[in-house]
PAMAR-155964 format. One record per residue: x, y negated, z of N, C-alpha, C, O, CB in turn; residue in one letter. Coordinates in steps of 0.1 Angstrom, whole numbers, padded with zeros to 4 digits, always signed. Last residue first. Glycine has a CB too. Example, Ala and Ser with C-alpha at 12.3 -4.5 7.8 and 13.67 -1.06 7.14 Angstrom:
+0128+0022+0071+0137+0011+0071+0129+0000+0079+0134-0011+0080+0141+0006+0057S;+0132+0057+0078+0123+0045+0078+0132+0033+0078+0142+0033+0085+0113+0045+0090A;
// end
This chain:
+0492-1015+1043+0491-1001+1048+0499-0997+1059+0498-0986+1064+0493-0992+1038X;+0483-1042+1038+0495-1039+1046+0494-1025+1051+0494-1024+1064+0496-1050+1057X;+0472-1060+1012+0470-1047+1018+0483-1043+1025+0493-1042+1019+0466-1036+1007X;+0454-1088+0999+0465-1083+1007+0462-1069+1013+0451-1066+1017+0469-1093+1018X;+0448-1102+0966+0444-1097+0980+0456-1093+0987+0467-1096+0983+0434-1086+0978X;+0457-1109+0942+0451-1120+0950+0446-1115+0963+0440-1123+0971+0439-1125+0942X;+0472-1092+0929+0459-1093+0924+0451-1103+0932+0439-1105+0930+0452-1079+0925X;+0495-1093+0943+0496-1098+0930+0482-1099+0924+0479-1107+0915+0504-1089+0921X;+0487-1081+0967+0492-1095+0967+0491-1101+0953+0486-1112+0951+0506-1096+0973X;+0481-1055+0958+0471-1063+0964+0474-1078+0964+0466-1086+0962+0468-1059+0979X;+0506-1046+0949+0494-1047+0940+0483-1056+0945+0477-1064+0938+0489-1032+0938X;+0520-1048+0973+0523-1057+0962+0512-1058+0952+0509-1069+0946+0536-1052+0954X;+0508-1027+0987+0507-1041+0992+0510-1051+0981+0503-1061+0980+0517-1043+1003X;+0514-1005+0971+0500-1009+0973+0499-1023+0978+0490-1030+0973+0493-0999+0983X;+0542-1006+0975+0536-1008+0961+0521-1011+0962+0516-1019+0954+0538-0994+0953X;+0544-1002+1002+0549-1015+0996+0542-1017+0982+0538-1028+0979+0564-1015+0995X;+0535-0976+1005+0528-0987+1011+0531-1001+1005+0522-1009+1003+0530-0988+1026X;+0557-0964+0992+0543-0962+0987+0534-0973+0992+0526-0979+0985+0538-0948+0991X;+0578-0972+1008+0578-0976+0994+0563-0975+0988+0559-0984+0981+0587-0968+0985X;+0572-0959+1031+0572-0973+1031+0572-0979+1017+0565-0989+1014+0585-0978+1038X;+0574-0932+1023+0561-0937+1027+0561-0952+1027+0551-0958+1023+0559-0932+1042X;+0601-0931+1016+0591-0929+1006+0578-0934+1010+0571-0940+1002+0590-0913+1003X;+0613-0936+1041+0615-0945+1031+0604-0944+1020+0599-0953+1015+0629-0944+1025X;+0604-0912+1054+0600-0925+1059+0601-0936+1048+0592-0944+1046+0607-0929+1072X;+0618-0893+1040+0604-0893+1039+0598-0906+1044+0588-0911+1039+0598-0881+1047X;+0644-0899+1048+0641-0901+1034+0625-0902+1032+0620-0910+1025+0646-0890+1025X;+0645-0915+1080+0645-0904+1071+0641-0907+1057+0635-0918+1055+0636-0893+1077X;+0666-0944+1090+0654-0935+1090+0655-0923+1081+0666-0922+1075+0641-0944+1086X;+0684-0964+1087+0685-0956+1099+0672-0948+1101+0668-0946+1112+0687-0965+1111X;+0687-0979+1064+0676-0983+1073+0676-0975+1086+0670-0979+1096+0663-0981+1066X;+0708-0966+1052+0710-0980+1055+0699-0985+1065+0702-0994+1073+0709-0988+1042X;+0698-0940+1049+0709-0942+1058+0711-0957+1062+0713-0960+1073+0722-0938+1051X;+0677-0946+1031+0674-0941+1044+0685-0943+1054+0683-0946+1065+0670-0926+1043X;+0692-0955+1009+0683-0964+1016+0679-0959+1030+0679-0967+1039+0670-0966+1007X;+0704-0930+1003+0712-0942+1007+0704-0952+1014+0708-0958+1024+0719-0949+0994X;+0682-0915+0996+0691-0911+1007+0699-0922+1012+0701-0924+1024+0700-0899+1002X;+0672-0929+0974+0663-0927+0986+0672-0924+0998+0670-0929+1009+0652-0917+0984X;+0698-0950+0961+0690-0938+0961+0681-0937+0973+0684-0945+0983+0699-0925+0960X;+0697-0985+0953+0701-0974+0961+0692-0962+0959+0680-0963+0955+0701-0978+0976X;+0694-1011+0941+0695-0999+0933+0701-0987+0940+0709-0979+0935+0704-1001+0921X;+0688-1033+0953+0701-1029+0955+0704-1016+0947+0715-1011+0948+0704-1027+0970X;+0661-1035+0945+0670-1046+0943+0684-1042+0944+0693-1048+0937+0666-1057+0953X;+0651-1009+0951+0649-1014+0938+0659-1026+0935+0664-1027+0924+0635-1019+0936X;+0659-1001+0977+0657-0991+0967+0657-0997+0953+0663-0992+0944+0643-0984+0969X;+0662-1024+0993+0673-1014+0991+0671-1005+0979+0681-1002+0972+0674-1006+1004X;+0638-1037+0989+0650-1044+0987+0662-1034+0984+0670-1036+0975+0654-1054+0998X;+0619-1018+0998+0619-1023+0984+0632-1029+0980+0638-1027+0970+0608-1033+0982X;+0626-1014+1025+0626-1003+1016+0627-1008+1001+0635-1002+0993+0614-0994+1017X;+0622-1040+1035+0635-1034+1036+0636-1023+1025+0646-1022+1018+0637-1028+1050X;+0595-1043+1031+0604-1052+1024+0618-1046+1024+0625-1046+1013+0605-1066+1030X;+0584-1025+1049+0582-1023+1035+0592-1031+1026+0597-1027+1016+0567-1027+1031X;+0593-1037+1073+0597-1024+1069+0596-1021+1054+0604-1015+1048+0589-1013+1078X;+0581-1064+1071+0595-1062+1072+0599-1048+1068+0609-1047+1060+0600-1064+1086X;+0555-1069+1046+0559-1066+1060+0573-1062+1061+0578-1056+1051+0549-1056+1067X;+0560-1092+1019+0558-1079+1024+0561-1078+1039+0569-1086+1044+0566-1068+1016X;+0567-1116+1008+0555-1116+1017+0552-1102+1023+0543-1101+1031+0543-1121+1009X;+0587-1111+0990+0591-1119+1002+0579-1119+1012+0581-1123+1023+0595-1133+0998X;+0573-1099+0970+0582-1090+0978+0585-1098+0991+0586-1092+1002+0595-1087+0970X;+0561-1122+0959+0552-1111+0965+0561-1102+0974+0556-1099+0985+0545-1103+0954X;+0583-1135+0948+0575-1141+0959+0566-1131+0966+0565-1132+0979+0567-1153+0954X;+0589-1116+0928+0599-1119+0939+0592-1125+0951+0594-1122+0962+0610-1128+0934X;+0566-1117+0912+0569-1105+0919+0579-1107+0931+0577-1102+0942+0575-1094+0910X;+0569-1143+0902+0557-1139+0910+0559-1127+0918+0555-1126+0929+0545-1137+0900X;+0594-1142+0889+0592-1151+0901+0580-1147+0909+0581-1147+0921+0590-1166+0896X;+0613-1119+0877+0599-1122+0878+0596-1130+0890+0595-1124+0901+0591-1108+0877X;+0638-1113+0881+0636-1123+0871+0621-1127+0870+0617-1137+0864+0640-1118+0857X;+0640-1092+0898+0642-1106+0904+0640-1117+0893+0641-1128+0897+0656-1107+0910X;+0638-1069+0884+0627-1073+0892+0628-1088+0896+0618-1095+0898+0626-1064+0904X;+0662-1064+0871+0652-1071+0863+0640-1076+0872+0634-1085+0868+0647-1061+0853X;+0694-1070+0886+0680-1064+0887+0669-1071+0880+0667-1083+0882+0677-1063+0902X;+0719-1086+0883+0713-1077+0872+0698-1074+0874+0691-1075+0864+0720-1065+0872X;+0727-1107+0899+0737-1100+0891+0731-1092+0880+0737-1090+0869+0746-1092+0899X;+0712-1139+0906+0711-1124+0905+0722-1119+0896+0726-1125+0886+0697-1120+0900X;+0724-1165+0926+0722-1160+0912+0722-1145+0912+0731-1139+0918+0732-1166+0903X;+0707-1170+0957+0720-1168+0949+0717-1162+0936+0707-1154+0935+0730-1160+0957X;+0676-1188+0956+0683-1176+0959+0697-1177+0951+0698-1183+0941+0676-1164+0955X;+0660-1209+0949+0670-1211+0960+0679-1199+0963+0688-1200+0971+0662-1215+0973X;+0643-1200+0930+0654-1208+0926+0664-1211+0937+0676-1214+0934+0648-1222+0921X;+0624-1186+0945+0634-1178+0938+0646-1187+0934+0657-1182+0933+0628-1171+0927X;+0620-1204+0976+0615-1201+0963+0627-1193+0956+0638-1194+0960+0612-1214+0955X;+0609-1206+1010+0620-1203+1000+0613-1199+0987+0603-1192+0986+0628-1191+1006X;+0601-1218+1037+0596-1221+1023+0607-1219+1013+0613-1228+1009+0590-1235+1022X;+0607-1216+1063+0608-1204+1055+0602-1206+1041+0599-1196+1034+0600-1193+1062X;+0625-1234+1086+0616-1236+1074+0618-1223+1065+0629-1221+1059+0621-1249+1066X;+0623-1222+1120+0630-1225+1107+0621-1226+1096+0610-1221+1097+0641-1214+1104X;+0612-1214+1143+0611-1228+1140+0618-1232+1127+0619-1243+1124+0617-1236+1151X;+0617-1188+1147+0603-1191+1145+0601-1206+1140+0591-1210+1135+0594-1189+1157X;+0642-1185+1155+0640-1184+1140+0625-1187+1137+0622-1189+1125+0643-1170+1136X;+0643-1185+1182+0646-1198+1175+0643-1197+1161+0641-1207+1154+0660-1202+1178X;+0638-1159+1190+0627-1169+1191+0630-1181+1183+0621-1187+1178+0626-1172+1206X;+0647-1131+1170+0652-1143+1178+0641-1153+1178+0635-1156+1168+0665-1148+1173X;+0639-1112+1152+0634-1111+1166+0638-1123+1175+0632-1125+1186+0640-1098+1172X;+0653-1119+1130+0639-1121+1129+0633-1120+1143+0622-1126+1146+0632-1110+1120X;+0679-1112+1138+0676-1126+1135+0661-1129+1136+0656-1139+1141+0682-1131+1122X;+0677-1085+1139+0680-1092+1151+0676-1107+1149+0671-1113+1159+0695-1091+1155X;+0673-1079+1111+0662-1076+1121+0665-1084+1134+0655-1089+1140+0663-1061+1125X;+0697-1088+1101+0685-1095+1097+0673-1092+1107+0666-1101+1111+0680-1091+1083X;+0714-1068+1112+0716-1083+1115+0703-1091+1112+0700-1099+1120+0728-1088+1107X;+0703-1045+1101+0703-1047+1115+0705-1061+1119+0698-1066+1129+0713-1038+1122X;+0710-1051+1074+0696-1049+1078+0694-1051+1093+0685-1058+1097+0691-1035+1074X;+0738-1052+1075+0730-1064+1071+0716-1063+1076+0710-1072+1081+0731-1066+1056X;+0745-1026+1082+0748-1037+1091+0740-1049+1088+0736-1056+1097+0763-1040+1090X;+0735-1014+1059+0729-1011+1072+0732-1021+1082+0724-1025+1090+0734-0997+1076X;+0752-1025+1040+0738-1028+1039+0731-1025+1052+0722-1032+1057+0731-1022+1028X;+0776-1012+1047+0775-1026+1048+0760-1031+1048+0757-1040+1056+0782-1033+1036X;+0769-0985+1041+0774-0989+1055+0772-1004+1057+0767-1008+1067+0789-0985+1057X;+0764-0987+1014+0754-0983+1023+0757-0987+1037+0748-0992+1044+0751-0967+1022X;+0790-0994+1005+0779-1003+1003+0767-1000+1012+0761-1009+1018+0774-1002+0988X;+0807-0973+1012+0809-0986+1018+0797-0995+1017+0793-1002+1026+0821-0992+1012X;+0788-0942+1017+0796-0951+1009+0797-0964+1016+0789-0968+1024+0792-0952+0995X;+0790-0922+1048+0782-0928+1036+0792-0937+1029+0803-0939+1033+0770-0936+1041X;+0810-0913+1064+0798-0905+1062+0789-0909+1051+0781-0901+1046+0791-0904+1076X;+0833-0928+1068+0831-0923+1055+0819-0914+1053+0818-0907+1043+0843-0916+1050X;+0837-0939+1093+0842-0926+1091+0840-0920+1077+0844-0909+1074+0837-0916+1101X;+0842-0968+1109+0837-0963+1096+0844-0950+1092+0856-0950+1090+0839-0974+1085X;+0854-0978+1131+0844-0968+1133+0838-0962+1120+0830-0953+1120+0833-0974+1141X;+0871-0997+1122+0877-0985+1127+0867-0974+1130+0871-0962+1132+0884-0988+1140X;+0854-1018+1116+0860-1010+1105+0866-0997+1110+0866-0987+1103+0871-1018+1098X;+0842-1036+1132+0838-1021+1134+0844-1012+1123+0840-1001+1121+0823-1020+1134X;+0851-1061+1124+0853-1056+1138+0851-1041+1140+0857-1035+1148+0844-1064+1147X;+0841-1061+1097+0856-1062+1100+0859-1057+1114+0868-1049+1116+0860-1077+1100X;+0814-1060+1101+0820-1049+1094+0835-1049+1097+0842-1039+1098+0818-1051+1079X;+0810-1084+1115+0807-1071+1122+0814-1059+1115+0819-1050+1121+0792-1068+1123X;+0816-1101+1094+0824-1101+1106+0822-1088+1114+0832-1083+1119+0819-1114+1115X;+0797-1095+1075+0811-1092+1072+0820-1092+1084+0829-1085+1085+0816-1102+1062X;+0774-1103+1090+0775-1089+1085+0790-1086+1082+0795-1075+1086+0767-1086+1072X;+0777-1130+1093+0778-1121+1105+0780-1106+1101+0787-1099+1108+0764-1122+1113X;+0774-1137+1066+0787-1140+1073+0788-1131+1085+0799-1125+1088+0788-1154+1077X;+0748-1130+1062+0758-1124+1054+0772-1125+1061+0780-1116+1061+0758-1130+1040X;+0735-1147+1081+0734-1132+1082+0745-1125+1074+0751-1115+1079+0720-1128+1077X;+0741-1172+1070+0746-1168+1084+0746-1153+1086+0755-1147+1091+0737-1175+1095X;+0728-1170+1046+0742-1172+1046+0748-1168+1060+0759-1162+1060+0745-1187+1043X;+0702-1167+1056+0707-1157+1048+0723-1158+1048+0730-1148+1049+0702-1156+1034X;+0696-1192+1068+0698-1180+1076+0705-1169+1069+0712-1161+1075+0684-1176+1082X;+0694-1206+1043+0705-1210+1053+0707-1198+1063+0719-1195+1065+0701-1222+1061X;+0672-1195+1031+0685-1194+1024+0696-1197+1034+0707-1191+1033+0686-1205+1013X;+0648-1174+1041+0654-1186+1045+0669-1185+1040+0677-1177+1044+0654-1188+1061X;+0636-1149+1042+0628-1160+1036+0635-1173+1040+0627-1183+1041+0614-1159+1041X;+0648-1126+1050+0646-1136+1060+0637-1148+1055+0632-1155+1063+0659-1141+1065X;+0650-1110+1026+0645-1104+1038+0640-1115+1048+0630-1114+1054+0656-1096+1045X;+0660-1128+1007+0647-1122+1005+0641-1116+1017+0629-1116+1019+0648-1111+0994X;+0685-1132+1020+0676-1143+1017+0661-1138+1015+0652-1144+1020+0681-1151+1005X;+0696-1107+1020+0693-1113+1033+0683-1125+1031+0675-1127+1039+0706-1119+1040X;+0700-1104+0992+0691-1095+1000+0687-1101+1013+0675-1100+1017+0698-1081+1002X;+0718-1124+0987+0705-1124+0980+0695-1115+0988+0683-1119+0990+0706-1119+0966X;+0740-1117+1002+0733-1129+1005+0719-1129+0999+0710-1134+1006+0741-1141+1000X;+0746-1092+0989+0743-1092+1003+0735-1105+1007+0725-1104+1014+0755-1091+1011X;+0753-1100+0963+0741-1091+0965+0737-1092+0979+0725-1091+0982+0745-1077+0961X;+0776-1116+0969+0764-1122+0963+0751-1114+0965+0741-1119+0969+0766-1124+0948X;+0793-1096+0981+0789-1108+0987+0777-1114+0982+0767-1117+0990+0800-1118+0986X;+0804-1072+0971+0790-1072+0976+0785-1085+0982+0774-1086+0986+0790-1062+0987X;+0829-1077+0959+0820-1068+0953+0805-1069+0958+0796-1068+0950+0824-1054+0955X;+0841-1096+0976+0840-1099+0962+0830-1090+0955+0822-1095+0947+0854-1096+0955X;+0839-1084+1001+0832-1097+0999+0830-1100+0984+0820-1105+0979+0839-1108+1006X;+0856-1062+0997+0842-1060+1001+0834-1073+0997+0823-1072+0992+0841-1057+1016X;+0880-1075+0991+0874-1066+0981+0859-1064+0984+0851-1064+0975+0881-1053+0980X;+0885-1086+1015+0883-1095+1004+0876-1087+0993+0868-1093+0985+0897-1101+0999X;+0889-1063+1031+0878-1072+1034+0875-1081+1022+0863-1084+1019+0881-1080+1046X;+0912-1052+1018+0899-1044+1019+0887-1054+1021+0877-1052+1014+0900-1034+1030X;+0931-1072+1023+0927-1069+1009+0914-1061+1009+0905-1064+1000+0938-1060+1003X;+0930-1070+1051+0928-1083+1044+0924-1081+1030+0915-1087+1025+0941-1091+1045X;+0934-1044+1060+0921-1048+1057+0919-1062+1052+0908-1066+1048+0912-1046+1069X;+0955-1031+1070+0956-1034+1056+0942-1040+1051+0940-1040+1039+0960-1023+1047X;+0947-1028+1096+0960-1035+1093+0961-1039+1079+0966-1050+1076+0971-1025+1096X;+0924-1015+1091+0923-1028+1097+0936-1036+1095+0935-1047+1091+0920-1027+1112X;+0931-0990+1083+0926-0999+1073+0925-1013+1078+0924-1023+1070+0913-0994+1067X;+0937-0976+1106+0948-0982+1098+0944-0992+1088+0951-1001+1084+0956-0970+1092X;+0911-0968+1114+0918-0978+1121+0929-0984+1114+0932-0997+1115+0923-0973+1135X;+0908-0948+1094+0898-0959+1095+0905-0971+1103+0903-0982+1099+0886-0954+1103X;+0930-0930+1098+0928-0937+1086+0919-0949+1087+0922-0960+1082+0922-0928+1075X;+0945-0936+1131+0938-0928+1121+0935-0936+1108+0938-0948+1108+0926-0921+1126X;+0978-0948+1141+0963-0949+1140+0958-0940+1129+0965-0936+1120+0958-0963+1138X;+1004-0930+1157+0999-0938+1146+0984-0938+1146+0978-0928+1150+1005-0934+1133X;+1019-0900+1164+1019-0914+1168+1015-0922+1156+1021-0922+1145+1033-0918+1173X;+1001-0869+1167+1009-0878+1160+1008-0892+1166+0998-0896+1172+1005-0879+1145X;+0997-0833+1171+0996-0847+1176+1006-0856+1169+1016-0852+1164+1000-0847+1191X;+0981-0810+1151+0994-0816+1154+0993-0830+1159+0987-0839+1152+1003-0816+1141X;+0958-0797+1141+0962-0795+1155+0976-0801+1159+0982-0797+1169+0962-0781+1159X;+0950-0803+1117+0958-0791+1118+0964-0789+1132+0972-0780+1135+0970-0792+1108X;+0937-0826+1121+0929-0815+1116+0937-0802+1117+0931-0791+1118+0924-0817+1102X;+0959-0842+1126+0949-0839+1137+0941-0827+1133+0938-0818+1142+0940-0851+1140X;+0969-0845+1100+0977-0838+1111+0968-0834+1122+0969-0823+1127+0988-0847+1116X;+0949-0859+1088+0952-0846+1083+0960-0838+1093+0958-0826+1095+0960-0847+1070X;+0950-0883+1103+0937-0875+1103+0940-0861+1099+0935-0851+1105+0927-0881+1094X;+0975-0892+1096+0972-0889+1110+0960-0880+1111+0959-0871+1119+0971-0902+1119X;+0971-0898+1069+0980-0887+1073+0977-0883+1087+0978-0871+1090+0995-0892+1072X;+0955-0916+1054+0949-0906+1064+0958-0895+1068+0953-0884+1072+0937-0901+1057X;+0963-0937+1040+0959-0925+1032+0954-0914+1041+0950-0904+1036+0971-0920+1024X;+0972-0954+1059+0959-0958+1052+0954-0946+1044+0942-0945+1041+0961-0970+1043X;+0996-0941+1065+0985-0943+1076+0972-0945+1069+0962-0939+1073+0989-0954+1085X;+1010-0942+1042+1006-0929+1047+0995-0930+1057+0986-0921+1059+1017-0920+1052X;+1013-0972+1041+1006-0963+1031+1002-0950+1036+0990-0946+1034+1016-0962+1019X;+1026-0982+1064+1012-0984+1062+1006-0975+1052+0994-0970+1054+1010-0998+1057X;+1048-0961+1084+1045-0969+1072+1030-0970+1070+1023-0961+1073+1052-0962+1060X;+1048-0944+1107+1048-0958+1109+1045-0966+1096+1039-0977+1097+1061-0963+1114X;+1043-0915+1125+1040-0921+1112+1039-0937+1114+1031-0942+1122+1026-0916+1107X;+1057-0888+1140+1057-0903+1141+1054-0908+1127+1062-0906+1118+1070-0908+1147X;+1046-0858+1154+1049-0865+1142+1048-0880+1144+1037-0885+1150+1040-0860+1130X;+1054-0828+1172+1050-0842+1172+1054-0849+1159+1065-0846+1154+1056-0849+1184X;+1059-0802+1166+1052-0805+1179+1047-0819+1179+1038-0823+1186+1062-0803+1191X;+1056-0783+1137+1061-0795+1143+1053-0797+1156+1040-0795+1156+1059-0807+1134X;+1057-0758+1121+1052-0759+1135+1058-0771+1143+1065-0770+1153+1056-0746+1143X;+1060-0756+1095+1072-0757+1103+1069-0758+1118+1079-0759+1126+1081-0768+1098X;+1034-0758+1086+1041-0746+1084+1054-0745+1092+1058-0734+1096+1045-0745+1069X;+1027-0783+1095+1020-0772+1100+1028-0759+1098+1029-0751+1108+1006-0770+1094X;+1044-0799+1079+1045-0800+1094+1038-0788+1101+1042-0783+1111+1038-0813+1099X;+1035-0792+1054+1049-0788+1058+1050-0789+1073+1056-0780+1079+1059-0798+1052X;+1009-0803+1054+1011-0788+1052+1025-0784+1057+1026-0773+1064+1009-0784+1037X;+1015-0830+1057+1007-0823+1067+1009-0808+1066+1010-0801+1076+0992-0826+1066X;+1030-0834+1033+1036-0836+1046+1028-0829+1057+1035-0822+1065+1037-0851+1050X;+1010-0829+1014+1022-0821+1014+1029-0822+1028+1034-0812+1033+1032-0824+1003X;+0992-0849+1020+0988-0835+1021+1000-0826+1022+1000-0816+1030+0979-0831+1008X;+1006-0872+1015+1002-0869+1028+0998-0855+1030+1000-0849+1040+0991-0878+1032X;+1028-0886+0999+1022-0873+0996+1017-0867+1009+1023-0857+1015+1033-0864+0989X;+1040-0909+1008+1026-0910+1003+1020-0897+0999+1008-0896+0997+1025-0920+0991X;+1066-0902+1013+1057-0905+1025+1042-0906+1021+1034-0905+1029+1062-0919+1030X;+1077-0873+0995+1074-0887+0996+1064-0890+1007+1055-0882+1011+1067-0891+0983X;+1100-0850+1007+1086-0852+1004+1083-0867+1005+1087-0873+1015+1077-0844+1014X;+1126-0836+1015+1123-0843+1003+1108-0843+0999+1104-0838+0989+1131-0836+0992X;+1136-0843+1047+1127-0834+1040+1123-0842+1027+1118-0853+1028+1115-0831+1049X;+1167-0845+1065+1157-0851+1056+1149-0841+1049+1154-0830+1044+1165-0860+1046X;+1174-0842+1099+1173-0834+1086+1163-0840+1077+1151-0841+1081+1170-0819+1089X;+1192-0869+1114+1181-0860+1113+1181-0853+1100+1189-0857+1091+1167-0868+1114X;+1215-0884+1114+1209-0881+1127+1197-0872+1126+1193-0867+1137+1205-0894+1134X;+1223-0887+1088+1233-0886+1098+1228-0882+1111+1235-0876+1120+1241-0898+1099X;+1200-0893+1073+1206-0879+1072+1217-0877+1082+1220-0865+1085+1211-0877+1058X;+1197-0920+1075+1189-0911+1084+1195-0897+1084+1194-0890+1095+1174-0911+1080X;+1214-0928+1054+1217-0931+1068+1210-0922+1078+1216-0918+1088+1214-0946+1071X;+1200-0918+1032+1214-0914+1035+1218-0916+1049+1225-0908+1055+1223-0921+1026X;+1166-0911+1043+1176-0917+1034+1190-0913+1038+1191-0904+1047+1175-0933+1034X;+1132-0898+1044+1145-0901+1050+1154-0909+1039+1149-0913+1029+1152-0889+1054X;+1106-0891+1037+1117-0884+1030+1131-0887+1035+1141-0880+1032+1117-0888+1015X;+1109-0874+1067+1104-0872+1053+1100-0886+1047+1091-0892+1053+1092-0863+1052X;+1130-0859+1090+1124-0872+1085+1121-0870+1070+1128-0864+1063+1135-0883+1087X;+1134-0842+1122+1133-0842+1107+1127-0856+1103+1121-0863+1111+1123-0831+1102X;+1150-0825+1148+1145-0838+1143+1145-0838+1128+1156-0835+1122+1153-0850+1149X;+1148-0804+1176+1150-0805+1161+1143-0818+1156+1132-0821+1160+1143-0792+1155X;+1146-0812+1202+1156-0801+1199+1158-0801+1184+1169-0797+1179+1151-0788+1204X;+1140-0836+1224+1139-0834+1210+1150-0824+1206+1162-0827+1206+1141-0847+1201X;+1147-0841+1250+1135-0833+1248+1133-0829+1233+1126-0820+1230+1123-0842+1252X;+1169-0857+1251+1171-0843+1253+1159-0834+1251+1160-0822+1250+1176-0841+1268X;+1172-0882+1226+1164-0876+1237+1167-0861+1239+1167-0854+1229+1149-0878+1233X;+1186-0891+1205+1193-0892+1218+1185-0886+1229+1190-0884+1240+1195-0907+1221X;+1169-0890+1184+1180-0880+1184+1188-0880+1197+1195-0871+1201+1190-0883+1173X;+1153-0912+1188+1148-0899+1191+1159-0888+1192+1158-0879+1200+1137-0894+1181X;+1170-0932+1178+1166-0932+1193+1161-0918+1197+1165-0913+1207+1156-0942+1196X;+1172-0925+1151+1184-0927+1159+1181-0926+1174+1189-0920+1182+1191-0941+1156X;+1145-0926+1144+1152-0913+1143+1165-0914+1152+1168-0905+1160+1156-0910+1129X;+1141-0954+1146+1133-0944+1154+1140-0931+1155+1141-0925+1166+1119-0942+1148X;+1159-0964+1128+1160-0968+1142+1153-0958+1151+1158-0954+1161+1155-0982+1144X;+1148-0953+1104+1162-0950+1108+1164-0953+1123+1170-0945+1130+1172-0958+1100X;+1124-0966+1103+1124-0951+1106+1138-0946+1110+1139-0937+1118+1119-0944+1093X;+1133-0992+1098+1125-0989+1110+1125-0974+1113+1127-0970+1125+1110-0993+1108X;+1145-0989+1073+1153-0992+1085+1146-0989+1098+1152-0985+1107+1157-1006+1084X;+1128-0961+1057+1133-0974+1058+1142-0976+1071+1144-0967+1078+1122-0984+1057X;+1112-0938+1052+1126-0938+1048+1133-0952+1048+1142-0955+1040+1127-0933+1034X;+1088-0916+1067+1092-0928+1061+1107-0928+1057+1113-0917+1059+1090-0940+1071X;+1080-0899+1096+1076-0901+1082+1081-0915+1078+1078-0925+1084+1061-0900+1081X;+1096-0876+1116+1094-0890+1114+1091-0892+1099+1098-0887+1091+1106-0899+1119X;+1090-0849+1137+1091-0853+1124+1088-0868+1123+1078-0873+1129+1081-0845+1114X;+1103-0826+1161+1097-0839+1158+1099-0842+1143+1110-0839+1138+1102-0850+1167X;+1101-0801+1184+1104-0803+1170+1096-0816+1166+1084-0816+1167+1100-0791+1162X;+1115-0798+1216+1104-0803+1208+1109-0805+1194+1119-0811+1192+1098-0816+1214X;
// end
């Protein structure tokens, strides 16, 4: 068996030393390796973070197995690249590896989207306290399901979809019928930009929309998402989002004019 170990530290030295003792390993390589590793394996002058080059080299040299232990190449998706080339590897794929390095990733998500997420949940649920719970649950669910995030959409769309589903579940819960839903714009977390939220009358009208219409408006106009992103977050088609937005605009017109229209 031809084996490749990725890295150049003491851990990789120990792995190479042990693999070199196996009668099943006929050829052993390490990228990039070091002086000590060179005594038990052939060093390949490719940086561990140059994941494309490592994957290409492993394919060209017909490696039977690759061991990837450093965090950087794991988080850069080396295991995924090897799998795409039909090469088995020891180590988590990119999405799962991010859990290991997800303390920084999670903090970055909360820093970038925390306020917007709480604000959206508050407008959706009409309850500031529930919104805080919904946002917290959203980040917990995102943390737990980080390994399932495959990049089919951007991080914000993925996060907002979790938030929408969390808010839906909360609205369906019987105990939420007893909460105080008298929310005013002053109770919302401070807005970061959207001009719509500066209009108190309009904000109150949005909070009175039916759930599906409210979802579409919040994602499209308050979160500044494209129709495609809003559709992904809601789990529906683009045409469905367009229809809900059309109904929402008619409903808002009716509410603002003193009537109600829930198309």
